[in-house]
C-alpha positions as CSV (number, residue, x, y, z in Angstrom):
1,M,25.5,13.5,-25.5
2,A,23.1,16.5,-25.8
3,T,23.8,20.0,-24.6
4,L,21.1,22.0,-22.9
5,Y,21.4,25.8,-22.4
6,L,19.2,27.5,-19.9
7,R,18.3,31.2,-20.3
8,G,16.8,33.5,-17.8
9,V,18.0,31.7,-14.7
10,P,17.4,34.1,-11.7
11,Q,20.6,35.2,-10.1
12,E,19.5,33.9,-6.6
13,L,18.8,30.5,-8.1
14,Y,22.1,30.4,-9.8
15,D,23.9,31.4,-6.6
16,E,22.0,28.8,-4.6
17,L,22.9,26.1,-7.1
18,K,26.5,27.2,-7.2
19,A,26.7,27.0,-3.4
20,L,25.1,23.6,-3.3
21,A,27.5,22.3,-5.9
22,A,30.4,23.6,-3.8
23,S,29.1,22.0,-0.7
24,E,28.7,18.7,-2.5
25,A,32.2,19.0,-4.0
26,Q,30.7,18.8,-7.5
27,S,30.8,21.0,-10.6
28,L,27.9,23.3,-11.2
29,N,27.0,21.2,-14.3
30,A,27.1,17.9,-12.3
31,E,24.9,19.3,-9.5
32,A,22.4,20.7,-12.0
33,L,22.2,17.4,-13.8
34,A,21.7,15.5,-10.5
35,I,18.9,17.8,-9.5
36,F,17.3,17.7,-13.0
37,A,17.4,13.8,-13.0
38,Q,15.9,13.7,-9.5
39,G,13.1,16.0,-10.6
40,M,12.4,14.0,-13.7
41,H,12.2,10.8,-11.6
42,Q,9.8,12.4,-9.2
43,R,7.6,13.6,-12.1
44,R,7.6,10.1,-13.6
45,V,6.6,8.6,-10.3
46,Q,3.8,11.1,-9.8
47,G,2.5,10.4,-13.3
48,Q,2.5,6.7,-12.6
49,R,0.6,7.3,-9.3
50,R,-2.0,9.5,-11.1
51,A,-2.4,6.8,-13.8
52,A,-2.9,4.1,-11.1
53,L,-5.5,6.2,-9.3
54,A,-7.3,6.9,-12.5
55,D,-7.3,3.2,-13.2
56,L,-8.8,2.5,-9.8
57,D,-11.4,5.1,-10.2
58,A,-12.4,3.6,-13.6
59,L,-12.6,0.1,-12.0
60,R,-14.7,1.4,-9.1
61,A,-17.1,3.1,-11.6
62,R,-17.3,-0.1,-13.7
63,I,-18.1,-2.3,-10.7
64,G,-20.2,0.3,-8.9
65,R,-18.2,0.3,-5.7
66,T,-16.8,3.2,-3.7
67,P,-13.8,2.9,-1.3
68,G,-16.2,2.9,1.7
69,D,-18.3,-0.1,0.4
70,S,-16.0,-2.7,1.9
71,L,-16.4,-1.4,5.4
72,Q,-20.2,-1.4,5.0
73,L,-20.1,-5.0,3.6
74,L,-18.1,-6.1,6.7
75,R,-20.6,-4.5,9.0
76,E,-23.5,-6.2,7.3
77,D,-21.7,-9.5,7.4
78,R,-21.0,-9.2,11.1
79,A,-24.6,-8.2,11.8
80,R,-25.8,-11.6,10.5
């Protein structure tokens, strides 16, 4: 297992983490790892969302449609 050292942690952040760990009945290390893992998961999900949106934009550009086109097509169809 790897070891990670953090330097320059502001005192108020350290105190907040320490208080949170105590309120969760966890060690400072366990609480920091849990927060770090949660943050990494959120970053991964955000990256996947950005990639999916970029794929949709590329598809729209390729087929020449915009998100509002389907509504216009429905209106035209109903008008017939």
